[in-house]
mmCIF file of the N, C-alpha and C atoms, coordinates in Angstrom:
data_MODEL
# 
_entry.id   MODEL 
# 
loop_
_atom_site.group_PDB 
_atom_site.id 
_atom_site.type_symbol 
_atom_site.label_atom_id 
_atom_site.label_alt_id 
_atom_site.label_comp_id 
_atom_site.label_asym_id 
_atom_site.label_entity_id 
_atom_site.label_seq_id 
_atom_site.pdbx_PDB_ins_code 
_atom_site.Cartn_x 
_atom_site.Cartn_y 
_atom_site.Cartn_z 
_atom_site.occupancy 
_atom_site.B_iso_or_equiv 
_atom_site.pdbx_formal_charge 
_atom_site.auth_seq_id 
_atom_site.auth_comp_id 
_atom_site.auth_asym_id 
_atom_site.auth_atom_id 
_atom_site.pdbx_PDB_model_num 
ATOM 1   N N  . MET A 1 1  ? -6.096  -4.072  -6.861  1.00 0.00 ? 1  MET A N  1 
ATOM 2   C CA . MET A 1 1  ? -6.783  -3.761  -5.418  1.00 0.00 ? 1  MET A CA 1 
ATOM 3   C C  . MET A 1 1  ? -7.953  -3.267  -5.980  1.00 0.00 ? 1  MET A C  1 
ATOM 4   N N  . TYR A 1 2  ? -9.042  -3.702  -5.598  1.00 0.00 ? 2  TYR A N  1 
ATOM 5   C CA . TYR A 1 2  ? -10.552 -3.365  -5.707  1.00 0.00 ? 2  TYR A CA 1 
ATOM 6   C C  . TYR A 1 2  ? -10.823 -2.892  -4.471  1.00 0.00 ? 2  TYR A C  1 
ATOM 7   N N  . VAL A 1 3  ? -11.472 -1.246  -4.626  1.00 0.00 ? 3  VAL A N  1 
ATOM 8   C CA . VAL A 1 3  ? -11.950 -0.793  -3.260  1.00 0.00 ? 3  VAL A CA 1 
ATOM 9   C C  . VAL A 1 3  ? -13.110 -0.002  -3.643  1.00 0.00 ? 3  VAL A C  1 
ATOM 10  N N  . GLY A 1 4  ? -14.112 -0.706  -4.574  1.00 0.00 ? 4  GLY A N  1 
ATOM 11  C CA . GLY A 1 4  ? -15.322 0.007   -4.644  1.00 0.00 ? 4  GLY A CA 1 
ATOM 12  C C  . GLY A 1 4  ? -15.032 1.605   -5.396  1.00 0.00 ? 4  GLY A C  1 
ATOM 13  N N  . ASN A 1 5  ? -15.725 2.293   -4.883  1.00 0.00 ? 5  ASN A N  1 
ATOM 14  C CA . ASN A 1 5  ? -15.939 3.559   -5.384  1.00 0.00 ? 5  ASN A CA 1 
ATOM 15  C C  . ASN A 1 5  ? -14.949 4.702   -4.846  1.00 0.00 ? 5  ASN A C  1 
ATOM 16  N N  . ALA A 1 6  ? -13.547 4.210   -4.764  1.00 0.00 ? 6  ALA A N  1 
ATOM 17  C CA . ALA A 1 6  ? -12.853 5.051   -4.460  1.00 0.00 ? 6  ALA A CA 1 
ATOM 18  C C  . ALA A 1 6  ? -12.307 6.078   -5.131  1.00 0.00 ? 6  ALA A C  1 
ATOM 19  N N  . GLN A 1 7  ? -11.772 7.601   -5.184  1.00 0.00 ? 7  GLN A N  1 
ATOM 20  C CA . GLN A 1 7  ? -11.671 8.207   -6.061  1.00 0.00 ? 7  GLN A CA 1 
ATOM 21  C C  . GLN A 1 7  ? -10.170 8.491   -6.023  1.00 0.00 ? 7  GLN A C  1 
ATOM 22  N N  . SER A 1 8  ? -9.347  8.075   -4.967  1.00 0.00 ? 8  SER A N  1 
ATOM 23  C CA . SER A 1 8  ? -8.151  8.014   -5.068  1.00 0.00 ? 8  SER A CA 1 
ATOM 24  C C  . SER A 1 8  ? -7.164  7.010   -4.234  1.00 0.00 ? 8  SER A C  1 
ATOM 25  N N  . VAL A 1 9  ? -6.568  6.302   -4.817  1.00 0.00 ? 9  VAL A N  1 
ATOM 26  C CA . VAL A 1 9  ? -5.560  5.679   -3.952  1.00 0.00 ? 9  VAL A CA 1 
ATOM 27  C C  . VAL A 1 9  ? -3.838  5.348   -3.876  1.00 0.00 ? 9  VAL A C  1 
ATOM 28  N N  . SER A 1 10 ? -3.380  5.106   -3.395  1.00 0.00 ? 10 SER A N  1 
ATOM 29  C CA . SER A 1 10 ? -1.877  5.244   -3.187  1.00 0.00 ? 10 SER A CA 1 
ATOM 30  C C  . SER A 1 10 ? -0.950  4.098   -2.521  1.00 0.00 ? 10 SER A C  1 
ATOM 31  N N  . VAL A 1 11 ? -0.148  4.101   -2.578  1.00 0.00 ? 11 VAL A N  1 
ATOM 32  C CA . VAL A 1 11 ? 0.778   3.363   -1.800  1.00 0.00 ? 11 VAL A CA 1 
ATOM 33  C C  . VAL A 1 11 ? 1.813   4.152   -0.754  1.00 0.00 ? 11 VAL A C  1 
ATOM 34  N N  . ILE A 1 12 ? 1.425   3.657   0.684   1.00 0.00 ? 12 ILE A N  1 
ATOM 35  C CA . ILE A 1 12 ? 2.694   4.316   1.396   1.00 0.00 ? 12 ILE A CA 1 
ATOM 36  C C  . ILE A 1 12 ? 3.540   3.170   2.084   1.00 0.00 ? 12 ILE A C  1 
ATOM 37  N N  . GLY A 1 13 ? 4.753   3.592   2.226   1.00 0.00 ? 13 GLY A N  1 
ATOM 38  C CA . GLY A 1 13 ? 5.555   2.136   3.270   1.00 0.00 ? 13 GLY A CA 1 
ATOM 39  C C  . GLY A 1 13 ? 6.775   2.953   3.328   1.00 0.00 ? 13 GLY A C  1 
ATOM 40  N N  . ASP A 1 14 ? 7.531   1.940   3.856   1.00 0.00 ? 14 ASP A N  1 
ATOM 41  C CA . ASP A 1 14 ? 8.916   2.441   4.347   1.00 0.00 ? 14 ASP A CA 1 
ATOM 42  C C  . ASP A 1 14 ? 9.767   2.365   3.240   1.00 0.00 ? 14 ASP A C  1 
ATOM 43  N N  . PHE A 1 15 ? 9.414   2.211   2.265   1.00 0.00 ? 15 PHE A N  1 
ATOM 44  C CA . PHE A 1 15 ? 10.108  1.968   0.455   1.00 0.00 ? 15 PHE A CA 1 
ATOM 45  C C  . PHE A 1 15 ? 10.101  3.306   0.091   1.00 0.00 ? 15 PHE A C  1 
ATOM 46  N N  . ASN A 1 16 ? 8.927   4.305   0.275   1.00 0.00 ? 16 ASN A N  1 
ATOM 47  C CA . ASN A 1 16 ? 8.940   5.718   -0.108  1.00 0.00 ? 16 ASN A CA 1 
ATOM 48  C C  . ASN A 1 16 ? 8.654   6.865   1.100   1.00 0.00 ? 16 ASN A C  1 
ATOM 49  N N  . ASN A 1 17 ? 9.308   6.374   2.291   1.00 0.00 ? 17 ASN A N  1 
ATOM 50  C CA . ASN A 1 17 ? 9.246   7.347   3.636   1.00 0.00 ? 17 ASN A CA 1 
ATOM 51  C C  . ASN A 1 17 ? 7.650   7.671   3.633   1.00 0.00 ? 17 ASN A C  1 
ATOM 52  N N  . TRP A 1 18 ? 6.846   6.734   3.549   1.00 0.00 ? 18 TRP A N  1 
ATOM 53  C CA . TRP A 1 18 ? 5.302   6.909   3.727   1.00 0.00 ? 18 TRP A CA 1 
ATOM 54  C C  . TRP A 1 18 ? 4.842   8.231   3.137   1.00 0.00 ? 18 TRP A C  1 
ATOM 55  N N  . ASP A 1 19 ? 5.153   8.656   2.100   1.00 0.00 ? 19 ASP A N  1 
ATOM 56  C CA . ASP A 1 19 ? 4.594   9.546   1.443   1.00 0.00 ? 19 ASP A CA 1 
ATOM 57  C C  . ASP A 1 19 ? 3.866   9.196   0.088   1.00 0.00 ? 19 ASP A C  1 
ATOM 58  N N  . PRO A 1 20 ? 2.256   9.735   0.440   1.00 0.00 ? 20 PRO A N  1 
ATOM 59  C CA . PRO A 1 20 ? 1.640   9.232   -0.396  1.00 0.00 ? 20 PRO A CA 1 
ATOM 60  C C  . PRO A 1 20 ? 1.564   10.007  -2.233  1.00 0.00 ? 20 PRO A C  1 
ATOM 61  N N  . ALA A 1 21 ? 2.386   10.737  -1.878  1.00 0.00 ? 21 ALA A N  1 
ATOM 62  C CA . ALA A 1 21 ? 2.506   11.375  -3.511  1.00 0.00 ? 21 ALA A CA 1 
ATOM 63  C C  . ALA A 1 21 ? 3.557   10.961  -4.336  1.00 0.00 ? 21 ALA A C  1 
ATOM 64  N N  . VAL A 1 22 ? 4.350   9.499   -3.734  1.00 0.00 ? 22 VAL A N  1 
ATOM 65  C CA . VAL A 1 22 ? 5.435   9.049   -4.027  1.00 0.00 ? 22 VAL A CA 1 
ATOM 66  C C  . VAL A 1 22 ? 4.889   8.145   -5.342  1.00 0.00 ? 22 VAL A C  1 
ATOM 67  N N  . HIS A 1 23 ? 3.963   7.212   -5.032  1.00 0.00 ? 23 HIS A N  1 
ATOM 68  C CA . HIS A 1 23 ? 3.286   5.738   -5.398  1.00 0.00 ? 23 HIS A CA 1 
ATOM 69  C C  . HIS A 1 23 ? 2.041   6.078   -5.613  1.00 0.00 ? 23 HIS A C  1 
ATOM 70  N N  . PRO A 1 24 ? 1.362   6.988   -6.364  1.00 0.00 ? 24 PRO A N  1 
ATOM 71  C CA . PRO A 1 24 ? -0.473  7.089   -6.499  1.00 0.00 ? 24 PRO A CA 1 
ATOM 72  C C  . PRO A 1 24 ? -0.485  5.576   -7.537  1.00 0.00 ? 24 PRO A C  1 
ATOM 73  N N  . MET A 1 25 ? -1.766  5.298   -7.318  1.00 0.00 ? 25 MET A N  1 
ATOM 74  C CA . MET A 1 25 ? -2.291  4.167   -8.202  1.00 0.00 ? 25 MET A CA 1 
ATOM 75  C C  . MET A 1 25 ? -2.780  4.450   -9.217  1.00 0.00 ? 25 MET A C  1 
ATOM 76  N N  . THR A 1 26 ? -3.360  3.954   -10.559 1.00 0.00 ? 26 THR A N  1 
ATOM 77  C CA . THR A 1 26 ? -4.126  4.050   -11.393 1.00 0.00 ? 26 THR A CA 1 
ATOM 78  C C  . THR A 1 26 ? -5.295  3.050   -11.680 1.00 0.00 ? 26 THR A C  1 
ATOM 79  N N  . GLN A 1 27 ? -6.570  3.556   -11.841 1.00 0.00 ? 27 GLN A N  1 
ATOM 80  C CA . GLN A 1 27 ? -7.534  2.832   -11.777 1.00 0.00 ? 27 GLN A CA 1 
ATOM 81  C C  . GLN A 1 27 ? -7.470  2.210   -13.208 1.00 0.00 ? 27 GLN A C  1 
ATOM 82  N N  . GLY A 1 28 ? -7.921  0.928   -13.630 1.00 0.00 ? 28 GLY A N  1 
ATOM 83  C CA . GLY A 1 28 ? -7.640  0.377   -15.032 1.00 0.00 ? 28 GLY A CA 1 
ATOM 84  C C  . GLY A 1 28 ? -9.298  0.100   -15.347 1.00 0.00 ? 28 GLY A C  1 
ATOM 85  N N  . VAL A 1 29 ? -9.688  0.063   -16.472 1.00 0.00 ? 29 VAL A N  1 
ATOM 86  C CA . VAL A 1 29 ? -10.582 -0.253  -17.056 1.00 0.00 ? 29 VAL A CA 1 
ATOM 87  C C  . VAL A 1 29 ? -11.939 -1.260  -16.038 1.00 0.00 ? 29 VAL A C  1 
ATOM 88  N N  . ASP A 1 30 ? -11.016 -2.419  -15.774 1.00 0.00 ? 30 ASP A N  1 
ATOM 89  C CA . ASP A 1 30 ? -11.788 -3.447  -15.037 1.00 0.00 ? 30 ASP A CA 1 
ATOM 90  C C  . ASP A 1 30 ? -11.948 -2.942  -13.616 1.00 0.00 ? 30 ASP A C  1 
ATOM 91  N N  . GLY A 1 31 ? -11.173 -1.714  -13.118 1.00 0.00 ? 31 GLY A N  1 
ATOM 92  C CA . GLY A 1 31 ? -11.794 -1.243  -11.804 1.00 0.00 ? 31 GLY A CA 1 
ATOM 93  C C  . GLY A 1 31 ? -10.768 -1.738  -10.660 1.00 0.00 ? 31 GLY A C  1 
ATOM 94  N N  . ALA A 1 32 ? -9.752  -2.449  -10.887 1.00 0.00 ? 32 ALA A N  1 
ATOM 95  C CA . ALA A 1 32 ? -8.661  -2.341  -10.032 1.00 0.00 ? 32 ALA A CA 1 
ATOM 96  C C  . ALA A 1 32 ? -8.000  -1.559  -10.172 1.00 0.00 ? 32 ALA A C  1 
ATOM 97  N N  . TRP A 1 33 ? -7.273  -0.900  -9.057  1.00 0.00 ? 33 TRP A N  1 
ATOM 98  C CA . TRP A 1 33 ? -6.014  0.163   -8.734  1.00 0.00 ? 33 TRP A CA 1 
ATOM 99  C C  . TRP A 1 33 ? -5.016  -0.772  -8.882  1.00 0.00 ? 33 TRP A C  1 
ATOM 100 N N  . ARG A 1 34 ? -3.873  0.015   -9.830  1.00 0.00 ? 34 ARG A N  1 
ATOM 101 C CA . ARG A 1 34 ? -2.381  -0.717  -9.774  1.00 0.00 ? 34 ARG A CA 1 
ATOM 102 C C  . ARG A 1 34 ? -1.205  0.295   -9.605  1.00 0.00 ? 34 ARG A C  1 
ATOM 103 N N  . ALA A 1 35 ? -0.298  -0.185  -9.246  1.00 0.00 ? 35 ALA A N  1 
ATOM 104 C CA . ALA A 1 35 ? 1.088   0.690   -9.343  1.00 0.00 ? 35 ALA A CA 1 
ATOM 105 C C  . ALA A 1 35 ? 2.402   -0.149  -10.041 1.00 0.00 ? 35 ALA A C  1 
ATOM 106 N N  . HIS A 1 36 ? 3.253   -0.067  -10.459 1.00 0.00 ? 36 HIS A N  1 
ATOM 107 C CA . HIS A 1 36 ? 4.353   -0.478  -10.567 1.00 0.00 ? 36 HIS A CA 1 
ATOM 108 C C  . HIS A 1 36 ? 5.311   -0.066  -9.501  1.00 0.00 ? 36 HIS A C  1 
ATOM 109 N N  . ILE A 1 37 ? 5.884   -0.653  -8.464  1.00 0.00 ? 37 ILE A N  1 
ATOM 110 C CA . ILE A 1 37 ? 6.969   -0.139  -7.729  1.00 0.00 ? 37 ILE A CA 1 
ATOM 111 C C  . ILE A 1 37 ? 8.144   -0.921  -7.489  1.00 0.00 ? 37 ILE A C  1 
ATOM 112 N N  . PRO A 1 38 ? 9.411   -0.492  -7.979  1.00 0.00 ? 38 PRO A N  1 
ATOM 113 C CA . PRO A 1 38 ? 10.333  -1.743  -7.730  1.00 0.00 ? 38 PRO A CA 1 
ATOM 114 C C  . PRO A 1 38 ? 10.727  -1.084  -6.257  1.00 0.00 ? 38 PRO A C  1 
ATOM 115 N N  . ILE A 1 39 ? 10.978  -2.417  -5.497  1.00 0.00 ? 39 ILE A N  1 
ATOM 116 C CA . ILE A 1 39 ? 11.313  -2.316  -4.112  1.00 0.00 ? 39 ILE A CA 1 
ATOM 117 C C  . ILE A 1 39 ? 12.437  -3.278  -3.889  1.00 0.00 ? 39 ILE A C  1 
ATOM 118 N N  . ALA A 1 40 ? 13.152  -2.990  -2.804  1.00 0.00 ? 40 ALA A N  1 
ATOM 119 C CA . ALA A 1 40 ? 14.678  -3.863  -2.745  1.00 0.00 ? 40 ALA A CA 1 
ATOM 120 C C  . ALA A 1 40 ? 14.384  -4.753  -2.086  1.00 0.00 ? 40 ALA A C  1 
ATOM 121 N N  . HIS A 1 41 ? 14.906  -6.043  -1.795  1.00 0.00 ? 41 HIS A N  1 
ATOM 122 C CA . HIS A 1 41 ? 15.075  -6.863  -1.027  1.00 0.00 ? 41 HIS A CA 1 
ATOM 123 C C  . HIS A 1 41 ? 14.714  -6.662  0.250   1.00 0.00 ? 41 HIS A C  1 
ATOM 124 N N  . GLY A 1 42 ? 14.222  -7.674  0.905   1.00 0.00 ? 42 GLY A N  1 
ATOM 125 C CA . GLY A 1 42 ? 14.184  -7.577  2.455   1.00 0.00 ? 42 GLY A CA 1 
ATOM 126 C C  . GLY A 1 42 ? 12.431  -7.551  2.543   1.00 0.00 ? 42 GLY A C  1 
ATOM 127 N N  . HIS A 1 43 ? 12.346  -7.570  3.985   1.00 0.00 ? 43 HIS A N  1 
ATOM 128 C CA . HIS A 1 43 ? 10.486  -7.344  4.314   1.00 0.00 ? 43 HIS A CA 1 
ATOM 129 C C  . HIS A 1 43 ? 10.610  -5.532  4.482   1.00 0.00 ? 43 HIS A C  1 
ATOM 130 N N  . HIS A 1 44 ? 9.033   -5.451  3.974   1.00 0.00 ? 44 HIS A N  1 
ATOM 131 C CA . HIS A 1 44 ? 9.152   -3.998  3.791   1.00 0.00 ? 44 HIS A CA 1 
ATOM 132 C C  . HIS A 1 44 ? 7.328   -4.054  4.360   1.00 0.00 ? 44 HIS A C  1 
ATOM 133 N N  . GLN A 1 45 ? 7.160   -2.377  5.404   1.00 0.00 ? 45 GLN A N  1 
ATOM 134 C CA . GLN A 1 45 ? 5.963   -2.163  5.835   1.00 0.00 ? 45 GLN A CA 1 
ATOM 135 C C  . GLN A 1 45 ? 5.253   -1.262  4.965   1.00 0.00 ? 45 GLN A C  1 
ATOM 136 N N  . TYR A 1 46 ? 4.011   -1.723  4.807   1.00 0.00 ? 46 TYR A N  1 
ATOM 137 C CA . TYR A 1 46 ? 3.362   -0.849  3.748   1.00 0.00 ? 46 TYR A CA 1 
ATOM 138 C C  . TYR A 1 46 ? 1.549   -0.367  4.164   1.00 0.00 ? 46 TYR A C  1 
ATOM 139 N N  . LEU A 1 47 ? 1.198   0.312   3.844   1.00 0.00 ? 47 LEU A N  1 
ATOM 140 C CA . LEU A 1 47 ? -0.514  0.521   3.766   1.00 0.00 ? 47 LEU A CA 1 
ATOM 141 C C  . LEU A 1 47 ? -0.827  0.773   2.302   1.00 0.00 ? 47 LEU A C  1 
ATOM 142 N N  . PHE A 1 48 ? -2.157  1.136   1.902   1.00 0.00 ? 48 PHE A N  1 
ATOM 143 C CA . PHE A 1 48 ? -3.011  1.604   0.824   1.00 0.00 ? 48 PHE A CA 1 
ATOM 144 C C  . PHE A 1 48 ? -3.540  2.781   1.512   1.00 0.00 ? 48 PHE A C  1 
ATOM 145 N N  . LEU A 1 49 ? -3.132  4.021   0.925   1.00 0.00 ? 49 LEU A N  1 
ATOM 146 C CA . LEU A 1 49 ? -4.275  4.903   1.350   1.00 0.00 ? 49 LEU A CA 1 
ATOM 147 C C  . LEU A 1 49 ? -5.690  5.119   0.269   1.00 0.00 ? 49 LEU A C  1 
ATOM 148 N N  . VAL A 1 50 ? -6.629  4.828   0.948   1.00 0.00 ? 50 VAL A N  1 
ATOM 149 C CA . VAL A 1 50 ? -7.729  4.950   0.083   1.00 0.00 ? 50 VAL A CA 1 
ATOM 150 C C  . VAL A 1 50 ? -8.765  5.859   0.417   1.00 0.00 ? 50 VAL A C  1 
ATOM 151 N N  . ASP A 1 51 ? -8.870  7.240   -0.783  1.00 0.00 ? 51 ASP A N  1 
ATOM 152 C CA . ASP A 1 51 ? -9.147  8.456   -0.422  1.00 0.00 ? 51 ASP A CA 1 
ATOM 153 C C  . ASP A 1 51 ? -8.861  8.836   0.943   1.00 0.00 ? 51 ASP A C  1 
ATOM 154 N N  . GLY A 1 52 ? -7.404  8.890   1.391   1.00 0.00 ? 52 GLY A N  1 
ATOM 155 C CA . GLY A 1 52 ? -6.692  9.188   2.555   1.00 0.00 ? 52 GLY A CA 1 
ATOM 156 C C  . GLY A 1 52 ? -6.862  8.510   3.844   1.00 0.00 ? 52 GLY A C  1 
ATOM 157 N N  . LYS A 1 53 ? -7.468  7.182   3.651   1.00 0.00 ? 53 LYS A N  1 
ATOM 158 C CA . LYS A 1 53 ? -7.856  6.428   5.100   1.00 0.00 ? 53 LYS A CA 1 
ATOM 159 C C  . LYS A 1 53 ? -6.924  5.366   4.835   1.00 0.00 ? 53 LYS A C  1 
ATOM 160 N N  . PRO A 1 54 ? -5.839  5.134   6.020   1.00 0.00 ? 54 PRO A N  1 
ATOM 161 C CA . PRO A 1 54 ? -5.015  4.024   5.733   1.00 0.00 ? 54 PRO A CA 1 
ATOM 162 C C  . PRO A 1 54 ? -5.829  2.821   5.622   1.00 0.00 ? 54 PRO A C  1 
ATOM 163 N N  . THR A 1 55 ? -5.407  1.949   5.044   1.00 0.00 ? 55 THR A N  1 
ATOM 164 C CA . THR A 1 55 ? -6.126  0.638   4.719   1.00 0.00 ? 55 THR A CA 1 
ATOM 165 C C  . THR A 1 55 ? -5.062  -0.740  4.448   1.00 0.00 ? 55 THR A C  1 
ATOM 166 N N  . LEU A 1 56 ? -4.897  -1.643  5.562   1.00 0.00 ? 56 LEU A N  1 
ATOM 167 C CA . LEU A 1 56 ? -4.436  -2.629  5.059   1.00 0.00 ? 56 LEU A CA 1 
ATOM 168 C C  . LEU A 1 56 ? -4.664  -3.700  3.722   1.00 0.00 ? 56 LEU A C  1 
ATOM 169 N N  . ASP A 1 57 ? -3.464  -4.474  3.587   1.00 0.00 ? 57 ASP A N  1 
ATOM 170 C CA . ASP A 1 57 ? -3.637  -4.915  1.720   1.00 0.00 ? 57 ASP A CA 1 
ATOM 171 C C  . ASP A 1 57 ? -4.081  -6.524  2.845   1.00 0.00 ? 57 ASP A C  1 
ATOM 172 N N  . PRO A 1 58 ? -5.445  -6.914  1.966   1.00 0.00 ? 58 PRO A N  1 
ATOM 173 C CA . PRO A 1 58 ? -5.847  -8.327  2.310   1.00 0.00 ? 58 PRO A CA 1 
ATOM 174 C C  . PRO A 1 58 ? -4.973  -9.230  1.978   1.00 0.00 ? 58 PRO A C  1 
ATOM 175 N N  . GLN A 1 59 ? -4.317  -9.160  0.862   1.00 0.00 ? 59 GLN A N  1 
ATOM 176 C CA . GLN A 1 59 ? -3.318  -10.117 0.066   1.00 0.00 ? 59 GLN A CA 1 
ATOM 177 C C  . GLN A 1 59 ? -1.690  -9.886  0.465   1.00 0.00 ? 59 GLN A C  1 
ATOM 178 N N  . SER A 1 60 ? -1.681  -9.337  1.839   1.00 0.00 ? 60 SER A N  1 
ATOM 179 C CA . SER A 1 60 ? -0.021  -8.950  2.028   1.00 0.00 ? 60 SER A CA 1 
ATOM 180 C C  . SER A 1 60 ? 0.169   -10.314 2.554   1.00 0.00 ? 60 SER A C  1 
ATOM 181 N N  . ASN A 1 61 ? 1.645   -10.326 3.056   1.00 0.00 ? 61 ASN A N  1 
ATOM 182 C CA . ASN A 1 61 ? 2.279   -11.528 3.598   1.00 0.00 ? 61 ASN A CA 1 
ATOM 183 C C  . ASN A 1 61 ? 2.053   -11.774 4.805   1.00 0.00 ? 61 ASN A C  1 
ATOM 184 N N  . GLY A 1 62 ? 1.465   -10.864 5.519   1.00 0.00 ? 62 GLY A N  1 
ATOM 185 C CA . GLY A 1 62 ? 1.140   -10.325 6.794   1.00 0.00 ? 62 GLY A CA 1 
ATOM 186 C C  . GLY A 1 62 ? 1.009   -9.226  7.751   1.00 0.00 ? 62 GLY A C  1 
ATOM 187 N N  . VAL A 1 63 ? 0.716   -9.298  8.876   1.00 0.00 ? 63 VAL A N  1 
ATOM 188 C CA . VAL A 1 63 ? 0.228   -8.099  9.439   1.00 0.00 ? 63 VAL A CA 1 
ATOM 189 C C  . VAL A 1 63 ? 1.288   -7.816  10.779  1.00 0.00 ? 63 VAL A C  1 
ATOM 190 N N  . ALA A 1 64 ? 1.930   -6.503  11.159  1.00 0.00 ? 64 ALA A N  1 
ATOM 191 C CA . ALA A 1 64 ? 2.422   -6.263  11.875  1.00 0.00 ? 64 ALA A CA 1 
ATOM 192 C C  . ALA A 1 64 ? 2.122   -4.617  12.600  1.00 0.00 ? 64 ALA A C  1 
ATOM 193 N N  . ARG A 1 65 ? 2.848   -4.487  13.593  1.00 0.00 ? 65 ARG A N  1 
ATOM 194 C CA . ARG A 1 65 ? 2.873   -2.974  14.158  1.00 0.00 ? 65 ARG A CA 1 
ATOM 195 C C  . ARG A 1 65 ? 3.604   -2.277  13.909  1.00 0.00 ? 65 ARG A C  1 
ATOM 196 N N  . ASN A 1 66 ? 3.381   -1.130  13.497  1.00 0.00 ? 66 ASN A N  1 
ATOM 197 C CA . ASN A 1 66 ? 4.624   -0.244  13.385  1.00 0.00 ? 66 ASN A CA 1 
ATOM 198 C C  . ASN A 1 66 ? 5.004   0.376   14.798  1.00 0.00 ? 66 ASN A C  1 
ATOM 199 N N  . GLU A 1 67 ? 5.799   1.585   14.661  1.00 0.00 ? 67 GLU A N  1 
ATOM 200 C CA . GLU A 1 67 ? 6.357   1.897   16.246  1.00 0.00 ? 67 GLU A CA 1 
ATOM 201 C C  . GLU A 1 67 ? 5.490   2.862   16.717  1.00 0.00 ? 67 GLU A C  1 
ATOM 202 N N  . ARG A 1 68 ? 4.222   3.159   16.017  1.00 0.00 ? 68 ARG A N  1 
ATOM 203 C CA . ARG A 1 68 ? 2.901   3.777   16.786  1.00 0.00 ? 68 ARG A CA 1 
ATOM 204 C C  . ARG A 1 68 ? 2.246   2.551   17.261  1.00 0.00 ? 68 ARG A C  1 
ATOM 205 N N  . ASN A 1 69 ? 2.291   1.550   16.967  1.00 0.00 ? 69 ASN A N  1 
ATOM 206 C CA . ASN A 1 69 ? 1.463   0.579   17.560  1.00 0.00 ? 69 ASN A CA 1 
ATOM 207 C C  . ASN A 1 69 ? 0.444   0.619   16.600  1.00 0.00 ? 69 ASN A C  1 
ATOM 208 N N  . GLU A 1 70 ? 0.397   0.908   15.153  1.00 0.00 ? 70 GLU A N  1 
ATOM 209 C CA . GLU A 1 70 ? -0.693  0.950   14.285  1.00 0.00 ? 70 GLU A CA 1 
ATOM 210 C C  . GLU A 1 70 ? -0.425  -0.284  13.549  1.00 0.00 ? 70 GLU A C  1 
ATOM 211 N N  . LYS A 1 71 ? -1.273  -0.852  12.853  1.00 0.00 ? 71 LYS A N  1 
ATOM 212 C CA . LYS A 1 71 ? -1.633  -2.013  12.393  1.00 0.00 ? 71 LYS A CA 1 
ATOM 213 C C  . LYS A 1 71 ? -1.054  -1.787  10.773  1.00 0.00 ? 71 LYS A C  1 
ATOM 214 N N  . VAL A 1 72 ? -0.142  -2.630  9.945   1.00 0.00 ? 72 VAL A N  1 
ATOM 215 C CA . VAL A 1 72 ? 0.733   -2.228  8.863   1.00 0.00 ? 72 VAL A CA 1 
ATOM 216 C C  . VAL A 1 72 ? 0.306   -3.726  8.196   1.00 0.00 ? 72 VAL A C  1 
ATOM 217 N N  . SER A 1 73 ? 0.635   -3.718  6.465   1.00 0.00 ? 73 SER A N  1 
ATOM 218 C CA . SER A 1 73 ? 0.713   -4.818  6.141   1.00 0.00 ? 73 SER A CA 1 
ATOM 219 C C  . SER A 1 73 ? 2.382   -4.775  5.809   1.00 0.00 ? 73 SER A C  1 
ATOM 220 N N  . LEU A 1 74 ? 2.844   -6.381  5.786   1.00 0.00 ? 74 LEU A N  1 
ATOM 221 C CA . LEU A 1 74 ? 3.807   -7.015  5.798   1.00 0.00 ? 74 LEU A CA 1 
ATOM 222 C C  . LEU A 1 74 ? 4.365   -7.295  4.179   1.00 0.00 ? 74 LEU A C  1 
ATOM 223 N N  . LEU A 1 75 ? 5.401   -7.056  3.347   1.00 0.00 ? 75 LEU A N  1 
ATOM 224 C CA . LEU A 1 75 ? 5.686   -7.406  2.151   1.00 0.00 ? 75 LEU A CA 1 
ATOM 225 C C  . LEU A 1 75 ? 7.247   -8.502  2.394   1.00 0.00 ? 75 LEU A C  1 
ATOM 226 N N  . ALA A 1 76 ? 7.349   -9.772  1.920   1.00 0.00 ? 76 ALA A N  1 
ATOM 227 C CA . ALA A 1 76 ? 8.526   -9.957  1.545   1.00 0.00 ? 76 ALA A CA 1 
ATOM 228 C C  . ALA A 1 76 ? 9.046   -10.122 0.229   1.00 0.00 ? 76 ALA A C  1 
ATOM 229 N N  . VAL A 1 77 ? 10.467  -9.481  0.136   1.00 0.00 ? 77 VAL A N  1 
ATOM 230 C CA . VAL A 1 77 ? 10.875  -9.228  -1.128  1.00 0.00 ? 77 VAL A CA 1 
ATOM 231 C C  . VAL A 1 77 ? 12.111  -10.370 -1.160  1.00 0.00 ? 77 VAL A C  1 
ATOM 232 N N  . SER A 1 78 ? 12.135  -11.241 -2.321  1.00 0.00 ? 78 SER A N  1 
ATOM 233 C CA . SER A 1 78 ? 13.310  -11.894 -2.223  1.00 0.00 ? 78 SER A CA 1 
ATOM 234 C C  . SER A 1 78 ? 14.042  -11.818 -3.514  1.00 0.00 ? 78 SER A C  1 
# 
């Protein structure tokens, strides 16, 4: 994920109880932020936290709304 001049990026979702401390991303020399996250089969909701701001994934499998009617990214794992 490329996010310009971000200082920190993490992944939050139903697979980590929406906890930003669980999956922080690291920035590579190419400027992209990455994380390796083992995820169980099924459909999952998630967001990126870019400098603390919830951000949808432009490359997600889709967009849904969570229980608070907020937009979240969707991931299908098979």
